[in-house]
C-alpha positions in Angstrom: 174.8 176.4 163.9 171.9 175.2 162.1 171.1 171.8 161.1 168.6 171.0 157.8 168.5 167.7 156.4 171.4 166.3 157.6 173.9 169.2 157.0 175.4 172.2 159.0 173.7 174.9 157.0 176.1 177.6 158.2 179.2 176.2 157.5 178.0 174.5 153.9 176.4 178.1 152.7 180.1 179.7 153.7 181.9 177.2 151.5 179.4 177.2 148.3 178.4 181.0 148.2 180.8 182.6 146.1 181.7 179.3 143.9 179.4 181.1 141.2 179.1 184.8 141.0 177.3 187.8 139.4 179.1 189.7 136.9 178.8 193.5 136.6 176.9 195.2 133.9 178.4 197.2 131.3 175.1 199.1 130.2 175.0 202.7 130.7 171.9 202.4 132.8 173.5 200.2 135.4 173.5 202.6 138.6 174.5 200.1 141.2 177.7 198.2 142.4 177.8 194.5 142.8 180.0 193.8 146.0 182.8 191.5 146.5 180.6 188.6 147.8 178.2 188.4 145.1 181.1 189.1 142.4 183.3 186.3 143.6 183.4 183.3 141.4 185.7 180.5 142.6 184.9 178.2 140.0 185.0 180.6 137.0 181.5 180.4 136.3 178.7 183.3 136.3 175.2 183.1 136.6 174.6 184.9 133.2 176.4 181.8 131.4 173.0 179.6 132.2 171.1 182.1 130.3 171.2 185.8 128.9 168.2 187.1 130.8 169.8 186.0 134.1 171.8 188.9 135.1 171.9 191.7 137.6 170.4 194.2 135.2 167.3 192.4 134.8 166.9 191.7 138.4 167.1 195.5 139.0 164.1 196.0 136.6 161.8 193.5 138.3 162.3 193.8 141.9 159.5 194.9 143.8 161.3 197.5 145.8 161.6 200.8 143.5 164.0 202.7 146.1 166.4 200.1 147.2 169.8 200.9 147.8 172.9 199.4 146.8 173.4 197.2 149.6 169.6 196.1 149.7 170.2 195.2 146.1 173.2 193.2 146.9 171.2 191.6 149.7 168.6 190.6 147.0 171.3 188.9 145.1 173.0 187.1 147.8 169.5 185.7 148.9 168.8 184.6 145.5 171.9 182.6 145.5 171.7 181.3 149.1 167.9 180.1 148.5 169.2 178.5 145.3 171.9 176.6 147.2 169.3 175.5 149.8 167.0 174.1 147.2 169.6 172.4 145.6 171.1 170.7 149.1 167.3 169.5 150.0 166.7 168.2 147.0 169.8 166.0 147.3 169.6 164.9 150.7 166.0 164.1 151.2 166.2 160.8 152.9 165.8 160.4 156.5 168.5 161.5 158.7 167.5 160.5 162.2 169.1 157.4 163.7 168.4 157.5 167.3 167.7 159.4 170.1 168.4 158.2 173.7 169.2 159.1 177.4 172.7 157.7 178.6 171.2 156.1 181.4 167.7 155.2 183.1 167.5 154.9 187.0 167.3 151.2 188.4 167.5 151.5 192.3 166.5 154.0 194.7 170.2 154.4 195.9 171.2 158.1 196.2 174.7 159.3 196.8 176.0 162.4 197.9 179.7 162.9 196.0 182.0 164.7 197.7 183.6 167.3 196.1 187.4 166.7 195.9 188.5 169.3 193.2 188.4 167.3 190.1 187.1 167.7 186.8 183.7 165.2 186.5 181.6 164.4 183.6 181.6 162.1 180.7 184.4 160.7 178.3 182.2 160.4 174.5 183.7 158.4 171.8 182.6 158.8 168.4 182.4 155.8 165.8 185.1 156.6 163.3 182.3 158.0 160.3 182.4 161.2 158.6 178.7 161.0 157.6 177.4 160.7 161.4 177.1 163.3 164.3 175.5 163.2 167.4 173.9 166.2 169.3 173.7 166.7 172.7 169.9 168.1 173.4 169.7 168.4 177.0 171.3 168.3 180.2 169.6 166.4 183.4 170.9 167.7 186.4 170.5 166.3 190.0 172.0 168.1 193.1 171.7 168.4 196.8 171.4 172.2 196.7 170.5 175.3 194.4 173.8 176.1 192.6 175.1 178.2 189.2 178.2 176.8 187.7 179.3 175.9 183.9 178.9 172.8 182.1 181.9 172.7 179.9 182.5 170.7 176.3 186.0 169.8 175.7 188.1 167.8 173.0 191.7 166.6 172.8 194.5 169.5 171.5 192.2 172.5 172.4 192.5 174.0 176.2 189.5 176.3 175.1 186.2 174.7 175.4 184.3 174.0 172.7 180.9 175.2 174.3 180.0 176.6 177.9 176.7 176.7 179.5 175.6 178.2 182.7 173.2 176.0 184.8 171.2 176.5 187.6 170.3 173.5 189.8 167.2 173.3 192.3 167.9 171.6 195.9 167.0 168.2 195.7 165.3 167.9 192.3 165.9 167.0 188.8 166.6 169.8 186.5 166.5 169.7 182.6 168.3 172.1 180.7 168.1 172.6 176.8 171.3 173.0 174.9 171.4 174.4 171.5 173.7 173.2 168.5 176.0 171.2 170.7 177.3 169.0 168.0 179.9 166.5 167.9 181.3 165.2 164.7 184.1 162.8 164.2 185.8 164.9 161.6 186.6 167.6 164.4 187.9 164.7 167.0 187.0 161.1 168.1 186.9 162.0 171.6 184.8 164.7 173.6 184.5 165.4 177.0 181.4 167.1 178.8 181.6 167.9 182.5 182.2 170.6 185.3 184.9 171.6 187.7 184.0 170.5 191.3 185.5 173.7 192.9 182.7 175.7 191.1 180.1 174.1 193.1 180.9 175.7 196.7 179.2 173.4 199.3 176.6 171.7 196.7 176.8 168.0 196.1 176.2 166.1 193.2 173.6 163.0 193.5 174.7 159.8 192.4 172.3 157.3 191.2 172.1 153.6 190.4 172.7 153.7 186.4 171.1 151.3 184.0 173.2 152.6 180.9 171.3 152.4 177.6 172.6 151.0 174.3 174.0 153.5 172.0 174.7 153.8 168.4 177.6 155.5 166.7 179.1 156.7 170.2 179.8 155.5 173.5 179.8 157.5 176.9 181.5 156.7 180.2 181.7 158.6 183.4 185.0 160.0 184.2 187.0 162.3 186.7 190.4 163.9 186.3 192.7 166.2 187.9 191.9 169.7 187.5 194.3 172.7 187.8 192.6 175.9 187.7 190.3 175.9 184.2 192.0 172.8 182.8 192.2 169.1 183.6 194.4 166.2 182.7 193.2 164.8 179.8 196.1 161.7 179.9 195.2 159.9 183.4 191.5 159.9 183.3 189.7 157.5 186.2 186.5 155.7 185.1 184.2 155.3 188.6 180.9 153.9 188.6 179.0 157.0 189.3 177.0 159.6 187.5 178.0 163.2 189.0 174.2 164.3 189.1 174.7 164.5 185.1 172.7 162.5 182.3 172.5 163.5 179.0 169.8 163.5 176.1 171.5 162.5 172.9 170.4 162.7 169.1 172.1 160.5 166.6 171.9 161.5 162.8 173.7 161.3 159.5 175.5 164.1 158.8 176.8 165.0 155.2 178.6 168.0 156.2 182.1 167.2 155.5 181.1 165.1 152.5 179.2 168.4 151.0 182.3 171.0 151.8 184.9 168.4 150.2 183.0 168.1 147.0 180.8 171.4 146.9 182.0 171.7 143.3 179.5 168.8 142.3 176.8 171.6 142.9 177.9 174.1 140.4 175.8 173.3 137.3 172.5 172.5 139.4 172.8 175.5 141.7 173.5 177.8 138.4 170.5 176.2 136.8 168.5 177.0 140.1 169.3 180.5 140.1 168.3 180.9 136.4 164.9 179.1 136.9 164.5 181.2 139.9 165.4 184.6 138.0 163.0 183.5 135.1 160.3 183.0 137.3 160.7 186.2 138.7 160.6 188.0 135.3 157.5 185.8 134.1 155.5 186.9 137.5 156.7 190.1 138.2 154.6 192.9 139.7 156.5 195.9 138.6 155.1 198.2 135.5 157.7 199.4 133.7 158.6 198.5 130.1 161.4 196.1 131.0 159.5 193.9 133.6 156.5 193.6 130.6 158.7 192.4 128.0 162.4 193.0 128.8 163.6 195.3 126.2 161.3 194.3 123.6 162.5 190.9 123.4 161.3 188.3 125.5 157.1 187.5 125.8 155.9 185.5 128.9 155.5 182.6 126.4 158.9 182.4 126.1 159.8 182.4 129.4 157.4 179.7 130.0 158.8 177.8 127.3 162.3 178.1 128.6 161.2 177.0 132.4 158.5 174.0 131.6 159.3 173.0 128.3 155.9 174.1 127.3 153.2 176.9 127.4 149.4 176.2 128.3 147.7 177.0 124.8 146.5 174.7 122.4 148.7 176.3 119.5 151.7 176.8 121.5 155.5 175.8 120.4 156.2 172.1 120.6 157.2 170.8 124.0 161.0 170.6 124.8 163.1 169.8 127.5 162.2 172.9 130.2 164.9 173.9 132.9 163.0 172.3 135.5 163.6 169.0 134.1 167.4 169.6 133.5 167.3 170.6 137.4 165.9 167.3 138.1 168.2 165.2 136.0 171.6 167.3 137.5 169.7 166.5 141.2 169.5 163.4 140.2 173.3 162.8 139.0 174.6 164.5 142.2 172.7 162.5 144.3 174.2 159.3 143.2 177.7 160.8 143.9 176.7 161.0 147.6 174.7 157.7 147.5 176.2 155.4 145.1 174.2 152.6 144.3 176.3 149.5 145.8 176.6 146.7 143.2 176.0 143.4 144.4 178.7 140.7 144.4 178.5 137.0 144.3 180.7 135.0 146.6 181.6 131.7 146.5 182.0 129.4 149.3 184.3 126.3 148.7 
C-alpha cells in the first residue's frame, strides 16, 4: 500500500485503470495485440475519442524502443494511462493532507513495573472518528521489555479472525526498541474499531515493563490499553478490560486526510480529464519524438509540429503563426477545477437570526 496526497495509490489505480481504454487499430501495418487491461473501457469511452492522433498505432511509430515486443508495448500503454491518472489525481488533491503526528503517551514518572504474563491478549483498542475522509497510520512501535525476546505484534478488527497486519519484533533486555511499520493504515470505511497488541504466551519468560503514562491529546482517534482472554490465536472481542498500564507498548501515529473512499465512489468524475491528459501526453510524445521515420516526422504527411503545438498550448512561438485558441492544457486545467469543486465544495454562507 502506498499513499500519495491523501489517497491509497494502489486501490485508486486499480479502480481507475480501465475506465477508458485503447481501441485496436484496423490498419494492415498493425503488428501488436492490445491486452485485456489496456483494451478495457468500463465507461464506454476510448482515448482516440479525445483526438484522432491519440491511438496505439501512432504510439508504436514514435516509441524509443525499436524492437519492443507485445508485452513491452502494452506496458507503455498501461504506464501512460497510470501516469495520466496520477497527474489528474495530484492536480485535484494538492492541498495539505497532514493533520497530526503524536505518540500515545509520554512518561511522567520513574515507576517501572514488570507485568506478569497470564495468557492474555494485550495492547490498545483504537477508536476512529466516524469520517470517511480521515485515516491514521501507525508509523512506529516503541517496545520496552525486561528481556530479549522475539514475538509477533498483530492488528485486528471486529468481524475478522485473521489479522490485517502481523509484524515480528525483537526486543532488547531493559532497553527501549523502536520498530518501524510500513502501511499500517486504519480507515473508518473498513472499521471504526481496531486492536493492536500481542499474545502474552508468546513472550516465554520475558515481561513487559509498565510505565507511568501521560496520554497525549489525539485528533480523529482515541486509544486506550486493554486486555482480553485469549484462546490459541484469537481473543475475546466482547469482554475487554481497560487497566491503567502500557504493556511495554507505545505507538507513534500520524493522522491525515484520506480521500480514497470518495475517489472510489466517484471515479467517473475523472473520465474526461484523464482522457484529455492522456491525449496531451501522447501529443507531446509526437511533438518531441526522437524516432527517425516518416511517421514520427509528420505522422503520415498530415500533421506538422506547428499543428501539434497549437493543439497542446493554443499558440505557436512564431510571429506569423495562427491566432491563439484554447489549447488542450487549458482544457485540462478547467476540467481539473471542475472535478476539484466536486471534492472540495465551497460552503455557502448562512445567516442565523437570534431572537
